[in-house]
C-alpha positions, 0 to 999 in steps of 0.5 A: 641440913646444910647446902654446903655441897653441890654434888652427892657425898658417899657411895651410890647405894641405890638408884631407882625411878619414881613411878605413878603408883608412888605419888600422892593426889597432887602428883608428887612422890610420897615422902614415905616412898623416898624414906623407904628408898633411903632405908633400902640403900642404907641396909645395903651399905650396912649389910655389906660393911658389917658382913651380915644382917642389919636392922634400922633403929633410928632416922633423924634430921630429915628435911625434904627440900624439893618434890619428886615427880613421876619419871624422876631418877633418884639416887641414894648415896650413903656415907658411914659416920660412926661405927660402934660395937653393934651399930653403924650410923650413916648419912643418906642423901637422895639426889634427883638426876632426872636427866643429863639436861640439868644438874642433879638436885638434892632432894633430902638427906638424913641420918640413919642408924642401923644395928647388926643382928643375927638370924634370931634378930638379936644384936651381934657384934660387928667384927673387930677387924671391920671396925678397926679397918673403918677407924683406920680410914678415918684417921688419915 
């Protein structure tokens, strides 16, 4: 995880607030709750992009940088890194933007991979025009 940027990269895909039920005995929000929010944000972006249902198949390269507390507003930003015939790999960043009195702080980021699935849960092709449109934006 790099510290090369000081503002979120990607599309704001989900924003929510940490509540007391989301915390551990020390008052910090569970890492699993944050991962769950990231997974939701990624699924929203993947399903909109692929025009259909998607499932998470892998998560890698995650490090938690700062704790999240009750009342913190977290924002999940998603950025597609790679598109295959049936899969989408994306970077998901979580930023704490509690209030306007302080700059947003990056909480964590990870690389998630989603696979497009049909109604039976079997892999499905991502439409060629969708893949080509994505590739065209990458060559600019």
